[in-house]
N, C-alpha and C positions, 0 to 999 in steps of 0.2 A: 459647310463642313460635310465630310463623308466618313462613314465608318467602314473599316475593313472587317473581314470575317473574324479576326481575332480580337475585335472590340477596340482597336486603336482608331482614334479620330484624326483625320487629316484635313488641313485647310485646303479647300478647292477654290481657286480664284474664279471669279465670274468671267467666263470667256466673252460674254457679250459686252461687258464693261470695257474690256481691253481690245476687242476686235470689232467693235461696232455692233449695232443692234440687228443686223441682217436685213434691214429695210433701208439701206443707204445711209445709215447714221454715221457720224464721224467716229474715227478710231480714237479712243481715249488711252493715251499712254501715261504711265506714271514715272515720275522722276524723284530721286532722292536729293533733297536740298539741305545744305549746311547752313543752318539759321544765322549764326554770327556773321557770316560773310555774304549770305544770299546766293552762294555759289552752287550750281547744279553739279552733282557728282556724275561725270561723264566717262570716267575710267577708273580702273583699280589703282592706278598711280595716284590720282587725286584723292581717292578714298583712303589709301594707305597713309598718305601724308597727314590727312586730318586725324585719322585714328591714332597714329603715332603721337601726335600732339596731345591726345587725350589719355595717353598712357597705355594704349594697346600695342602689342608686339606680334610679329608674325609667329605663328605656331607651326613648327616643322615636324612634330611628332604624330601627325594625324593621317588622314586619308590623302593619298597622292593626287586624287582627282578634285580635291577641294583647296581653296585658298582660305586659310584660317588665321584668326587673330585671337589672342587671349590677353588678359590683364592680370598682372601679379596680385593685385588687391581684390580679385574676384574669382569665382569659379566659372564665370561666363566664358563662352567660346562662340565666336562668330564664324560660321562656316558658309562659304560662298562657292559657287561653281567656278572652276578655273577659267572658263570661257565667259568673258564679260557680257557677251550677247545673250547669255542665259541668266543674267542678273535680273530678277523679276521683283514684283511687289512684295512677295513673301520675304525675300532677302532684305529688302528695304525696311520693312516693318520690324524685322528682327534687329536691325541696327538701331532703329528708332527706340525700341523698347529698352535696349541695353545702353543707350545714350540719351536719356530724356533731356529735353530742352536744347538739344544740340542739332538734331536732324528732324526733318519733316518730309512726308511723302505728299506730293502734289500731282494733280492731273495736268497734262499739257495738251 
């Protein structure tokens, strides 16, 4: 975690864990897994299908640079970068927290 000058805490991913240890170690990449099917989420299309089945809807009223989902029965909002290549472990854990027992983040 890292604190900004205004006292806000930010989660900083461990760059060594995802990019290797700098000593020739293997690159550890994280993936989001849908537990009921064992399916790895490899695109927003796949993720959208799963989330819609859980009651999430696409939210169109937010930031145009984000792909967002909301649930009628909740105040939660899932905000993801429009570009799937920028979908990282912080995004994955956000989905896991808002959908307990449905998703899991794993190393590959």
